C-alpha positions, 0 to 999 in steps of 0.5 A: 474499544481499547487495545494495549500491547506492551514489551519489557525491551530496552524501551524508546529514547525520549528523543525519538519517541515523538517521531517513531510514527513519522514515515521513513523514520528508523533507527535500524542500519541503512538497508535494514528498514525504511521506517515505514512500519508504524507509520503504516500502523498508525495509517490504518488506525486513523483510516478506521477512525481510531487513535493510537499513543505510546508510553515508554521508559528506557530499560522498562519497555514500551506500551502501545495503546490503540483505541477503535470506535465501537460503532459500526456506522461511519460518519457522514462523508464531507460534501466533496467526497459524497459527490464522488463515486466509490472506487469499487470493482471486482478485477484481479489485481497483484500487489507486491511489497516487502513490507508485510505491514503495507500489504496487509493495509492495502489488501484489506482495503482494496478487498473491502472495494471489491477487488481480488487481491493476490499479495506477494512479499517477494518480487521474484515469486510475483515475477514467477506467477506472472510468467506462469500466466501473464493474463491472470491479473488485471493490474499489478501494484509494485513497491520500488525498493525490494531485495533481489528485484527492484519494482522498476526491474519488475515492471520491465519484465512484466511489461515484456511479457505482456505490454498491455498490463497496467503497472503502478509503481509506488515508493517511499524514496528512491534515486533510482525511480522517478515519475519520468523513468517510470512513465518511459518504462511503460508504468502507468502511475508513479505514487509515494508512499504513504498512500491509503487503500481508497486513494489507490482504489481511485488510481486503479479504477482510473487506469482500468476504466481508461483501458476500456472502450468509452461505452463500457468504462466503469460498467460492471467491470466484469470478466 
C-alpha cells in the first residue's frame, strides 16, 4: 500500500536531501528544533516493515512516498528474538516529550504491548498531574531537553514527591545530562534517542520487575 504526501513549498536543496532522515539533522535555528521529526517518522515506517522515499526540487515543492505492507501477518522472528518473551504488561506509564511525533510513536507502540499510557508534551503539565496524585503512575519516561522544565529537573521534583517511582530519562543530546548524573539523581535508566517502542518496553519491563519481590515479578502485572 502506498501513500504520497506533497507540498508546494520551497523544496529541499540537493545538498541536504540525503540527510533529512538522519537523527538530529535540522536546518532550524538553535533552540527551534532538534531534528528528530523525520527520523521518528522513518523509524515508525521501518518498524511496520515499510519504506519512505522523498522527491524534491527547489521552488517546486516536495513529495514523500510511504509504502506499507498489506499483509497483517508478521514475518517470523529471528531465532534470537523468538527465544525472548515479549516485554508486555499493563502498568500505568507517563511519557513526557515536547516532540509530538516521538510521543505518538512511543504511545502507540507501548499500548500494543499492553501498557496504559498517559502522554504529555509539557513537562510542567506532567509535574502538575503527578503532584495531584503521585501514586497514579507506575513509571515515568521523560525527555531531557524541553521548554520550562528539563527532564532532569522534572525527575528531581517527581522523586521528591515519591522516591520509589521509577523514572527513565532519554535524550538526543545534552551537556546537562549523562548516565552518571542521572543515576546520582535517582533516575533508573538513561537512554539515548532514537529508541524504538520494543526496546523501550524491554527497559520498562526490566525496571518494573526489578521493583517486585522475586516470587511475583512478571506474574500478571496486576494492580
